[in-house]
C-alpha positions as CSV (number, residue, x, y, z in Angstrom):
1,M,0.0,0.0,0.0
2,S,1.4,3.4,-1.0
3,S,2.1,6.1,1.5
4,L,-0.5,8.4,0.0
5,R,-3.1,5.6,0.1
6,K,-2.3,5.0,3.8
7,R,-2.8,8.6,4.6
8,K,-6.2,8.6,2.8
9,T,-7.2,5.5,4.6
10,M,-6.4,7.1,8.0
11,R,-8.3,10.3,7.2
12,W,-11.3,8.2,6.1
13,L,-11.2,6.3,9.4
14,L,-11.0,9.4,11.5
15,L,-13.8,11.0,9.5
16,V,-16.0,7.9,10.1
17,M,-15.2,8.1,13.9
18,F,-16.2,11.8,14.0
19,V,-19.4,11.5,12.0
20,A,-20.6,8.4,13.9
21,S,-19.9,10.0,17.2
22,T,-21.8,13.1,16.2
23,L,-24.7,11.2,14.9
24,H,-24.9,9.1,18.2
25,A,-24.8,12.3,20.3
26,L,-27.7,13.7,18.2
27,A,-29.6,10.5,18.4
28,S,-29.4,10.1,22.2
29,D,-32.8,10.7,23.9
30,L,-32.4,13.0,26.9
31,S,-34.9,11.8,29.4
32,T,-35.9,12.5,33.0
33,I,-36.7,9.6,35.4
34,A,-40.4,10.2,34.9
35,Q,-39.9,9.8,31.1
36,L,-37.8,6.7,31.6
37,E,-40.6,5.1,33.7
38,Q,-43.2,6.0,31.0
39,T,-40.9,4.5,28.3
40,L,-40.6,1.2,30.3
41,A,-44.3,1.1,31.0
42,A,-45.0,1.5,27.2
43,A,-42.4,-1.2,26.4
44,R,-44.2,-4.0,28.3
45,G,-44.7,-7.0,26.1
46,K,-41.7,-6.2,23.9
47,S,-38.7,-8.6,23.6
48,D,-35.7,-8.3,25.9
49,K,-33.5,-7.3,22.9
50,D,-35.9,-4.5,21.8
51,V,-36.1,-3.0,25.3
52,A,-32.3,-3.1,25.7
53,K,-31.9,-1.4,22.3
54,Q,-34.4,1.3,23.3
55,L,-32.6,1.9,26.6
56,G,-29.3,2.1,24.9
57,K,-30.4,5.2,23.0
58,M,-31.4,7.0,26.2
59,Q,-29.3,9.4,28.3
60,L,-30.7,10.5,31.7
61,T,-30.7,14.1,32.9
62,E,-31.4,13.0,36.5
63,R,-29.9,10.4,38.8
64,L,-31.6,7.0,39.0
65,S,-31.2,5.9,42.6
66,T,-30.3,2.3,43.5
67,L,-33.6,1.8,45.2
68,R,-35.6,2.9,42.1
69,L,-33.3,1.0,39.8
70,E,-34.0,-2.3,41.7
71,N,-37.7,-1.7,41.4
72,L,-37.6,-1.0,37.7
73,Q,-35.3,-4.0,36.9
74,A,-37.8,-6.3,38.5
75,S,-40.3,-5.5,35.7
76,L,-37.8,-6.0,32.7
77,P,-38.1,-9.0,30.4
78,G,-34.5,-10.3,30.5
79,E,-30.8,-10.0,31.2
80,K,-30.0,-7.7,28.2
81,S,-32.5,-5.1,29.2
82,R,-31.5,-5.3,32.9
83,Q,-27.9,-4.7,31.9
84,A,-28.9,-1.7,29.7
85,L,-30.8,-0.2,32.6
86,L,-28.0,-0.8,35.0
87,V,-25.4,1.0,32.9
88,L,-27.9,3.8,32.3
89,A,-28.3,4.2,36.0
90,D,-24.5,4.1,36.6
91,T,-23.8,6.8,34.1
92,S,-26.4,9.0,35.9
93,A,-24.8,8.3,39.3
94,F,-23.2,11.8,39.6
95,L,-26.3,13.8,38.6
96,S,-28.8,15.4,40.9
97,L,-31.9,13.5,42.0
98,P,-35.3,14.5,40.6
99,A,-36.7,17.4,42.6
100,V,-39.7,15.3,43.7
101,E,-37.3,12.9,45.5
102,I,-35.7,15.6,47.7
103,P,-37.3,15.7,51.1
104,K,-39.0,19.0,51.8
105,L,-37.1,19.7,55.1
106,A,-35.6,22.9,56.3
107,S,-31.8,23.1,55.9
108,P,-29.9,22.8,59.2
109,D,-28.2,26.0,60.5
110,H,-24.4,26.2,60.6
111,N,-24.3,25.0,64.2
112,M,-26.3,21.8,63.3
113,Q,-24.1,21.3,60.2
114,G,-21.0,21.5,62.4
115,K,-22.5,18.9,64.8
116,I,-23.2,16.5,62.0
117,L,-19.7,16.8,60.6
118,N,-18.2,16.4,64.0
119,K,-20.1,13.1,64.3
120,T,-18.6,12.1,60.9
121,T,-15.1,12.8,62.0
122,D,-15.6,10.8,65.2
123,Y,-17.0,8.0,63.1
124,I,-13.9,7.9,60.9
125,R,-11.5,8.2,63.9
126,E,-13.3,5.8,66.3
127,T,-15.5,3.4,64.4
128,L,-13.5,2.5,61.3
129,P,-10.4,1.3,63.3
130,R,-12.7,-1.2,65.1
131,L,-13.7,-3.0,61.9
132,P,-12.8,-6.7,62.3
133,N,-10.5,-8.6,59.9
134,F,-12.9,-9.9,57.2
135,I,-13.2,-11.4,53.8
136,V,-15.7,-10.2,51.2
137,S,-16.7,-11.2,47.6
138,R,-17.1,-8.6,44.9
139,N,-18.8,-9.1,41.5
140,T,-18.0,-6.5,38.8
141,A,-19.8,-6.0,35.5
142,R,-17.9,-4.0,32.9
143,F,-19.4,-1.9,30.0
144,E,-17.7,0.2,27.3
145,N,-18.9,2.6,24.6
146,L,-16.1,2.2,22.0
147,K,-17.0,0.0,19.1
148,V,-14.2,-1.6,17.1
149,D,-15.1,-3.9,14.2
150,Y,-12.6,-6.0,12.2
151,V,-14.2,-7.1,9.0
152,G,-12.2,-8.6,6.1
153,G,-9.1,-6.8,7.1
154,A,-10.8,-3.4,7.4
155,V,-11.1,-1.7,10.8
156,A,-14.0,0.6,11.8
157,V,-13.4,2.5,15.1
158,V,-16.4,4.4,16.4
159,E,-16.5,6.4,19.7
160,D,-19.5,7.1,22.0
161,Q,-21.7,4.3,20.9
162,P,-24.4,2.8,23.2
163,F,-22.7,1.0,26.1
164,H,-22.3,-2.7,25.6
165,F,-21.5,-5.4,28.2
166,T,-17.9,-6.7,27.8
167,N,-17.3,-9.1,30.7
168,T,-17.9,-9.8,34.4
169,F,-15.5,-11.1,37.0
170,K,-15.6,-12.2,40.6
171,E,-12.9,-11.4,43.1
172,T,-12.2,-11.8,46.8
173,V,-11.0,-9.0,49.0
174,T,-9.4,-9.5,52.4
175,Y,-9.3,-6.7,54.9
176,R,-6.8,-7.4,57.6
177,N,-5.2,-4.9,60.0
178,A,-6.7,-2.0,58.0
179,E,-5.1,-3.2,54.8
180,E,-6.9,-4.4,51.7
181,K,-5.7,-7.2,49.4
182,V,-7.4,-8.4,46.3
183,I,-7.3,-12.1,45.2
184,F,-7.9,-11.7,41.5
185,S,-10.4,-13.9,39.7
186,P,-9.2,-16.5,37.3
187,N,-11.6,-15.3,34.6
188,R,-10.5,-11.7,34.8
189,P,-8.2,-10.6,31.9
190,E,-4.6,-10.6,32.9
191,H,-4.3,-6.9,32.4
192,Q,-7.8,-5.5,32.8
193,R,-8.0,-1.9,31.7
194,G,-9.5,0.5,34.2
195,L,-9.2,2.2,37.6
196,Y,-7.7,0.5,40.6
197,N,-10.3,0.9,43.3
198,L,-8.6,0.3,46.6
199,G,-9.3,1.6,50.1
200,V,-13.1,1.6,49.9
201,F,-13.3,-0.2,53.3
202,G,-11.7,2.6,55.3
203,P,-8.6,4.3,53.9
204,L,-10.5,6.0,51.1
205,L,-12.9,7.6,53.6
206,Q,-10.0,8.8,55.8
207,I,-8.2,10.4,52.9
208,V,-11.3,12.1,51.5
209,V,-12.6,13.4,54.8
210,T,-9.1,14.7,55.7
211,D,-8.9,16.5,52.3
212,I,-12.4,17.8,52.6
213,F,-11.6,19.8,55.7
214,S,-8.6,21.3,53.9
215,G,-10.8,22.3,51.0
216,K,-14.3,23.8,50.6
217,M,-17.4,22.3,52.2
218,G,-21.0,23.4,51.9
219,W,-24.5,22.2,52.7
220,G,-26.2,20.3,49.8
221,H,-29.6,18.9,50.7
222,W,-31.5,16.2,52.6
223,E,-31.9,12.9,50.8
224,Q,-34.0,9.9,51.4
225,G,-31.9,6.8,51.8
226,K,-32.9,3.1,52.1
227,R,-33.0,3.4,55.9
228,G,-33.6,7.0,56.7
229,T,-32.9,10.6,55.8
230,M,-29.3,11.4,54.9
231,A,-27.5,14.8,55.2
232,V,-25.7,15.6,52.0
233,F,-22.7,17.9,51.8
234,R,-20.9,19.2,48.7
235,Y,-17.1,19.6,48.7
236,S,-14.2,20.4,46.5
237,V,-10.5,19.7,47.1
238,P,-7.7,21.7,45.3
239,Q,-4.8,19.7,43.8
240,D,-2.3,21.1,46.3
241,H,-4.4,19.6,49.2
242,S,-5.3,16.4,47.3
243,H,-4.2,12.9,48.6
244,Y,-6.6,11.0,46.3
245,H,-4.5,8.7,44.2
246,V,-5.8,7.9,40.7
247,K,-4.2,4.7,39.2
248,Y,-5.2,3.5,35.8
249,C,-4.0,0.6,33.6
250,C,-2.5,0.9,31.0
251,F,-1.0,3.2,28.4
252,S,1.4,2.5,25.6
253,N,4.8,4.1,25.1
254,T,6.0,2.8,21.7
255,N,5.9,-0.9,22.3
256,S,5.8,-1.0,26.1
257,W,3.0,-0.4,28.6
258,H,2.8,1.5,31.8
259,I,0.3,2.4,34.5
260,F,-0.8,6.1,34.8
261,E,-0.9,7.7,38.2
262,T,-1.8,11.2,39.4
263,L,-3.1,13.2,42.4
264,P,-5.8,15.4,40.9
265,S,-8.1,18.0,42.4
266,Y,-11.6,16.6,42.8
267,H,-15.1,17.4,44.0
268,G,-18.3,15.5,44.9
269,E,-20.8,14.8,47.6
270,I,-20.7,13.0,50.9
271,S,-23.9,11.7,52.4
272,V,-24.0,10.9,56.1
273,D,-26.4,9.6,58.7
274,P,-27.1,12.7,60.8
275,N,-27.5,10.7,64.0
276,S,-24.4,8.4,63.9
277,G,-22.2,10.3,61.5
278,A,-21.7,7.1,59.4
279,I,-20.9,7.8,55.7
280,L,-23.5,6.1,53.5
281,R,-22.7,7.5,50.1
282,L,-19.6,9.1,48.6
283,T,-18.9,10.5,45.1
284,I,-15.5,11.6,43.8
285,Q,-15.3,13.4,40.5
286,T,-11.8,14.2,39.4
287,D,-10.6,17.3,37.6
288,I,-8.0,15.9,35.3
289,P,-6.2,18.2,32.9
290,P,-7.1,17.6,29.2
291,D,-3.5,16.9,28.2
292,H,-3.5,13.7,30.2
293,P,-4.1,10.3,28.6
294,I,-7.1,9.8,30.9
295,Y,-9.9,12.3,30.8
296,R,-12.2,11.1,33.6
297,A,-11.8,8.9,36.7
298,D,-14.9,9.2,38.8
299,L,-16.0,6.9,41.7
300,L,-19.2,6.3,43.7
301,V,-19.3,4.1,46.8
302,E,-22.5,3.3,48.6
303,Y,-22.3,1.9,52.2
304,G,-24.9,0.0,54.2
305,P,-25.3,-2.3,57.2
306,V,-23.7,-5.8,56.9
307,E,-23.3,-8.5,59.5
308,I,-19.8,-9.9,60.3
309,A,-19.5,-12.7,62.9
310,G,-23.0,-11.8,64.2
311,Q,-22.2,-8.0,64.6
312,P,-23.6,-5.2,62.5
313,Y,-21.1,-2.9,60.6
314,I,-21.4,-0.2,57.9
315,C,-19.4,-1.4,54.9
316,P,-19.5,-1.0,51.1
317,T,-22.4,-2.6,49.3
318,K,-21.9,-1.1,45.8
319,S,-19.5,1.0,43.8
320,V,-19.4,2.5,40.3
321,S,-16.3,3.7,38.6
322,I,-16.4,5.6,35.3
323,A,-13.1,6.1,33.4
324,R,-12.7,7.8,30.0
325,A,-9.3,7.3,28.5
326,M,-7.2,7.1,25.3
327,N,-7.4,3.6,23.8
328,R,-4.8,2.4,21.3
329,V,-6.3,0.5,18.4
330,N,-4.3,-1.2,15.6
331,V,-6.0,-0.4,12.3
332,Q,-3.4,-2.1,10.1
333,Q,-2.7,-5.4,11.7
334,G,-1.2,-6.8,8.6
335,Q,1.6,-4.3,8.8
336,C,2.8,-5.5,12.2
337,V,5.6,-8.0,12.8
338,D,6.1,-9.4,16.3
339,Y,3.9,-6.6,17.8
340,N,6.2,-4.0,16.2
341,C,3.9,-1.6,14.3
342,R,4.5,1.5,12.3
343,P,3.2,4.6,14.1
344,D,0.5,5.2,11.4
345,A,-0.9,1.7,12.2
346,Y,-2.6,3.0,15.3
347,V,-5.4,5.4,16.1
348,Y,-6.2,6.6,19.7
349,P,-9.9,7.0,20.2
350,K,-11.5,7.7,23.6
351,N,-13.2,4.9,25.4
352,T,-15.5,5.2,28.3
353,A,-15.6,2.2,30.7
354,V,-18.1,1.7,33.5
355,N,-17.4,-0.8,36.2
356,D,-20.5,-1.8,38.4
357,T,-19.4,-3.6,41.5
358,V,-21.5,-5.3,44.2
359,Y,-20.0,-6.4,47.5
360,H,-21.5,-9.4,49.3
361,S,-20.9,-12.4,51.5
362,Y,-19.0,-10.7,54.3
363,H,-17.2,-13.2,56.7
364,V,-14.8,-12.8,59.5
365,F,-11.2,-13.5,58.4
366,R,-9.5,-16.1,60.6
367,S,-5.9,-17.3,60.2
368,E,-5.7,-21.0,60.7
369,M,-2.5,-22.8,61.8
370,R,-1.6,-26.4,60.8
371,N,1.4,-28.6,61.2
372,L,3.5,-29.0,58.0
373,P,5.7,-31.9,57.0
374,A,9.4,-31.2,57.7
375,E,10.2,-30.9,54.0
376,D,7.5,-28.2,53.4
377,N,8.4,-24.5,53.7
378,D,7.1,-22.7,56.7
379,E,5.1,-20.1,54.8
380,S,1.7,-18.5,55.5
381,E,-1.3,-20.0,53.9
382,E,-2.8,-16.5,53.4
383,P,-3.7,-16.0,49.7
384,R,-1.8,-13.2,48.1
385,P,-3.0,-10.7,45.5
386,A,-1.5,-10.7,42.0
387,P,0.8,-7.8,41.4
388,P,-0.2,-5.0,38.9
389,A,0.9,-5.9,35.4
390,T,3.1,-3.7,33.2
391,T,3.1,-5.7,30.0
392,D,0.9,-5.5,26.9
393,P,-2.8,-5.7,28.0
394,K,-5.2,-7.9,26.2
395,N,-8.1,-5.9,24.7
């Protein structure tokens, strides 16, 4: 293929990506929660595939709460439509609730706000260190909106398509002496792209609450949670006071791969129980400069009561991470030898990935001792997490 023909091919591919992305943005149906419910009511009797396709064209302008999501999912015809509604709810997780869902309660004065926040700092300082050593399962479903088709040697790369389910993986997390370790699932890709979400069982809260009091904090609103009214505060943390560590896998540098890390400024909401100070919902929205290879790294964690060894504790029940990053795609695979490709063999579209994680099956973590034969090594039986990978990720 001549150099001129290659350049024309690349321009054509980029034009297709731009036009398709624009058409999808125009085709998206902006909907409120009330309009979503009307759409689902009218779709009763339709096939699972048709309902999923209809949901994939929608974009919410309001937050679909977890409680409302669960109620709507129960009426859907199958797995595809439930997945489509799940990712629709996840992408709305950082929006405001519909006005009708905000309790009509008077805002607390500054004195009362201070008392609530003092309870929260006491909760972080006194309650979290008393969490027992435990083990918990987490199930993650992953969705992406980048479409890459390989047909007869031709490659079509289209950004901002309706989200599609890519894979699911199950992992185990151990929390011991205030330290988290992940035992990675055998069915998880060796180098799964995405954010590293560690610290949700305590360290994350300590970091964010410490940063919040160094930044700006203001009253948000009252919000109805699953088990009572929550006090919601809005906050922002400048970069020079940030201790929130964003870690993302992986980006290419010629033919090697590396993990991207940064400490960005960020903002979000923190929802607490006004009586106990327990944190029940936390959102983190990063302010990453546009010249970075990752453009978005947002995180939501919901906390709720769980039982460990017969005792109640407040622990994570659900998390959502949304990452938008540069994704390397080879559009001229035939020109590569032993993974060494010419620079013009690649395009770098933006891909948005949503990870929906559910935490369940909390159990107390007990170390068990047993006698080993003399020839065995005297090593701990505790499972160890796999180290982060730095080689070429499998897409």
